N, C-alpha and C positions, 0 to 999 in steps of 0.2 A: 240498306246499304248504301255506302259511298264509294264510285268509283272516282281513282284519283289519278289516275294516268295516261298518258297517251294509249295503252294499249287496250283501251278499251274502245277503238272504234275501229269501225269493219273497214273502212278502206282509207287510203290517204292517195293526193292527187298530187303528184310531185311536181315543185314551180321553178324554174328558173331562179327567182330573188322571189324573198318573202312577200306575201299578197298585202296589199294595203286594203281592198274592198272585196268583199264576197257575198255573191247574191246570186241568189236561185229566182228565177221566174216564174211568178205567181200563175201558174195553167188553171184553167179551168174545168179540163173535164184529163180523162187517162190518155198516156201516151208518152213520148220522150223528153226526159225531164232537162231543162236549162241550165247553166249554170256561168256567170260569168265573176273573172276577179280579176284587178289591176295589180300591176306590179313592174316597180322602175318607169320606165314610158310607155308601158304593152299594155294591154285589154286584150285578155284569152275569154274564148268561148269555147266551150266546153257543152257535151251531151252526155247524160249518163243513163243506161237503161236500169228499170227493174222491173222483174215479174210482175209485179203486185200490178204494176200499170200497162201493160203490155203483155198480151195474151201468146205472142210468139218468140217472147225472149225467156229464155231458162235459167238465167242466172245472173248478177249484175255485174254489168260492164260501162266501161266509160271510155272517151277519147277526146281529145280536142281540135276542136272545128276550125280554127284560127287564132293567130297572134294580131294583132291590128297596132301597127305603130301610132301611139296617139301622140308621138311628138313630145310631147311634155306628162310630167305623173299626174295619171287621175285619181282623183279622190272619194268620189261616190259616184255610183252605177244605179239608175231608175230602169226599169226595164217597161218599155207601152205596151198597151194590153191588146197593140194588135198584134202583137209576135203571135207566128206558128211554127211548128215544125211539122203540123196536118196537113192545114191547106199547100194549094198549090195557086201562083209558084210560093215556096218555103219564103219566110217572110221574118227577118229576125231585127227586132229596134229597138235600139236604148239610147240615154242620155247618159250624160257625164258631166262631171264635173273635176276644176284641173287649177294646179296651183299656180296658173293665171288668169285666174277669178273666169275663166269663160265655161260657158255651156255648151255641149256641141251632143248632133242627133247621129246616130249610127245605126245606117239603114245595109243588114248583109241578105243578099241572094242567096239562091241555094248553088251558086257556084261558086260562093264566096266571095265575092267582087263586092268592094267596101263603097257607101256612098259617105260623104261626112257634110252635116248643114251645122254650122256657127249661128246659136239660136241667141246671144245675148250674152249681160256678163256683167258683175255684180265690182262694186268699186274698191273692193278687198275681197279677205278667202270666203270660199265658198261652204259652207258646213254640210247642206245637206238637202235634197232634194227629191222631189215625187210627181209620178207620174197623175192624170186624172184618170180615172181605174176603169172607167165603160168605154169612154171613147176615144181615148191617148191622144186630145186634140189640146190640152194645155198640161204646163210642168210651172209645180210651184217652184223654187230655191230660199232657203232664206243663208245671211253671212254676217261678219263684221259688221259690215257696214251698215247694222241695225236696220234692216230692210226685208223683209218679205216681198220677192218678186214672182208676178204670175206672168206666164209666156205664152204668146198661140205657139203651136205644132207649126201651124200651118203657113203663117204671115210671117213667119220668126220676127218676133216682134215682143217689146213687155206692152199686156194689157193691163196690167195692175200694180201699185204700190204701195206695201202698206207699213206704215211706220211701227220701228216696236221699240222698245224702250232698252233695250239692252241689245247684246248680237245674239243674231236665231242663232239655234244650234240643230234644232229636229223639226220636218213638216211633213206630215203626214195625207194626202188623198185617204179613202177609205170605202171600198168597193159595196159596201155593208149600209154606208151610207152620207153617198155623194155628194148630199148639199151644203156639209161643213168641211173646211183643212181645221187642221190642230195643229197651230206653232206656240215650240217651245222654245222661250229663252235661259239663256246664262243667268240672268239673274234671279228665275224660277218663277216667272209669269208663264202660266200655260193656257189660250185662249183658241176658242173656237170661231170662227169665220164664215157666215155665210156665204157660199162660193156666187152667189149671185149677183151682190154687193159688195163682197168683204170687209164687211164691217162686224164688228165682234158681236156673239150673240151670248158669252161666257167666259167667265176666268173660273180659272183653279189656284187653287194658294195651299201652302205646306202652314204647320204651326210654329214651326223649326227655322231658324235663317235659313235661308232658299239660295244663297249665290252659289253657282256652279254645278246649275244643270248642263249636265255635257247630252245627256239623250234622254228620250220618251220617246214611246211608243203607245198605239190606239190600236186595241184588241180587236182582230177583223172576225173573229168568233162571237166578242160579246162587246157590241160597240160604247156600251155603257161604261167601258173598262178603259180607265187610262194609265199607265203605270209611267216611272221617273227615277233615275239615279241622279240625286242632287248631293254633292260632297260625298260622303261614306255610307250614303242610306237608299234603300229602293220605296218609294213608294207605291200604293194603287190609291188614284181615285175612284169611285160608282157617283158616273154623276144622276144618277137619281137621288142619291140620298145627301146631297149637296156640294161645296165646293172644298172642302177639306179632307183628305184624306183618309180611306175607310182604315187601311193598315200600312204598316213599313215596320223595316229593320234594320240590319246594319248589314250592309252587302261587303263591303270588302276593308281591311283596314286601312287602306289607303286610299287614293282619290276612284272611285265608282266612273266608267268610261262610257258604258253600253247598257241599252235595257231593252228588250227585246220578246217581244210577249209571243207565246205559239201559236201556228197559226191552226191549229187543231185543236185546242180546248182551250178557258178562259180561266182555269185553273194551275196554268204552267208557262212561267217564265225564265228569262235567261238572264245573268249580270255579266258584265266584264268587268276588270278592276285591279289596280296596283296594292302591294306589289306582284310582280309575277307574270303578271298579264294574265291572269285568272278568270276561269267561265265557270259561272255555278248555275245550275239548273234547280230550280224550285219547283214542287209543288206546292200551291198555297193551301189546300181545304187540307194538307196533310202537317201545314209549315215546318217546313224539310228540304234540305237536302240532298237531291240524289245523284248527284255526279260532280264535281270538281276539277277541271284540270287545267293546270300551269303550259304555258305554251313560249313563255320568256321572249320570243319574238314573233311578230305577226301579227294581220291585224283583220279584222272583215268578221262578221256573223251571222249566220242567214239560217230561219225556220223555213223546209219546204212547205208547204201549204195544204198537200195531200197526203203526205207519207207521217209518221212519225220522225224527221231526219233533222239534222242539222247540221250544218258545215262550218268550221271554224279555222280562220286562218294562222298557220303557225310557220315556225321554222321554215321557209322553202316547202312549204307543203301548205293542203288542203286538208284536214281531217275530218271524216262523215262518222256524225256520231247515230245509230238509232234507238230511241228511250224505249222500245220493245225488247231490246235486251239487256236492258239497265235494271227490269223492274224484278 
């Protein structure tokens, strides 16, 4: 059964303006759930409480912890693995990229005091950023300047610069395969790099004209699986079976803009695209769509990594959906 309305969400986080980016913190243990979203020139950090993750919580609730004045519009958010709501002192750490081509690292303490560190910048628009997921000492970024840059968080300087053949659209570290870095380019080239040398290890390719790659993702559950949207299509590779896609299909009637693997199963993924800013949830083993939601306005999509829920940026709100309620 396909759900096609916003009524399928179990919660709405009301925003002052429509969000541009939405990102769950990928926690490794039970506890409060952190969600960060960007809007206008601000970044908001929220905390969500679920009975499934906190024994003393009887029902789901949420609250906004702080609104941070970012001065300029932030386009991407990446959480540091050093973030914790359980340790003392509480430390919330994340990196942003913005329309002024700069990267900034924010640290928020338990009194909501904010410290900002200017990490570095590209020479043009930054399309994606990713934290090294084990120690949080490095951040990778890709942009329209055809560069993948790697930054030292502690030294606030660039430590590697990988030349690309076209604009860099996505970059991914993976906690389950930390020795590799995945980079997706606008021309459809998807490459893995060794994080010790930043030399290419292997490349993936599609059998169709590949210009128009906007989003690429690397499964946390199964690191042999890589997915992307190119033009109107979604494609999935199994790196153990070669460099060509294992399966593909039409994502949207217009340009597809996002591909995101579920963090609880390597058989579930989501796409977002035009027209109507539509989100689709797929179960690949059944080759069907279980949910289709058009949001018209708003951006951002994020899966939680312990619960079967996802967050969608919409018109002046963030909608939360539970896969268990869709079956």
